[in-house]
N, C-alpha and C positions, 0 to 999 in steps of 0.2 A: 781701297786704293793704297798701295804700298809705296813708300818713298824710295827713291833710287839711292843706293849706298854709294857714297862718293869717296870714302876713305878706306883704304886697304892697307894691311901690313905686309911686309915682305917676308917676315919669318913668324912662325907661330909663337905667341907669348905663352901659351899653355899647351899641355899634351893630354891626350885622353887614351887610356889603355884600350886594347882590343876588346877586353871583356866589358868595359864601360860603353864602348861604341855599340856592341851587340845589344846591350840593355837599352840604349837610346833608340836604336832601330825598333826593338820590341815595343817600347813605349809609344813611339811615333805611330806604329801600326795599330796598337791597341786603342789609342786615343783618337785615331783617324785624323792625325795632323797632316795637313796638305803640304805640298812642296814649296808654297810661298812662305811658310813659316820655317825659321831656322833656330838653331840652338843659341839661346842668349845666356852668357855667363857674366856675372857681375858681383858686386858687393853692395851692401846697404848698411847704414848704421843700425845697431841693435844687437840682440843676442846677449849672452852672459859675458862675452869677452870684448864687446865693442863693435864688431862687424859681423854680419851674416853673409854667407854665400847665397847667390841667386843662380838658379839653374832652371831653365824652362824654354819652351818653344814660343817664338815671338816673330812678328813681322819686322823687317829691317826699318830703321829710322835714318834720317839724313846724316846724323853725326856719328853713326856707328862705324867702328872698324870691323872688317870682315876678313876671315881667313878660313881655310879648309883644313880639317883634321879627318883623315880617312874619307868617308863618304859624307861627312857632316859639315855643313857650312856653319861657322860659329860667328856670333855677333858679340861685340863688346864696346862699351863706351870708352873713349880715349882715356879718361881719368882713372878708370878701373885697373888698367894695366899696371900701374904703380903697385897695387896690392896683390896682383895675380901673376905677375911675370915669373915664369918658371914653374908654375903650379902644375901638378898632375892630378887628373880626375880618374878615379878607379872605381870598380864595383866590388864590394866586399860580400862574401857569402858565408861568413863564419857563424858560429852558434850564437854569439852575443851581438853581432853586428851584421846587418844585411842592408845594402843600399849603396848609394854613391858616397865615396870618401874623397876628401880634398887634402892632398899632400902639398902644402904650401911653404916654400922656403922663406917667405917673407913674414910668416906668422911668428911673433915673438912669444905668444901665449895662445893656447887653445883651451876649449872647455871639453867636458866629457861627452857632449852630444856630437862633437865633430863637425858641426856646421857653423860654429862661431869662433872668431879669432881676434887677436889684436896685433897691430903692426907698429 
């Protein structure tokens, strides 16, 4: 049973590049994620720089903010926007780096892994 999302944002706090959206669609199909699950973006304490990014498919919760980026519905806890506002999620395909990348203007320091930051 999924909770009805009550909070929505009027503008998108983050952006996702077309390449990253393609990879999210590919992952959704490969993993068999159903339409009730949406993309959750957030932060949690940890990592080498203080915070780690969270990115995964999840069911909506009552206190989530919800917005659309392309064909993807994105969920975010209200308190996480402080750390993620203006962030761009991209997909890298370079020789040394392959996967989702987080370009966050709020990060004052990042680590070499690219998934940890401080603000």
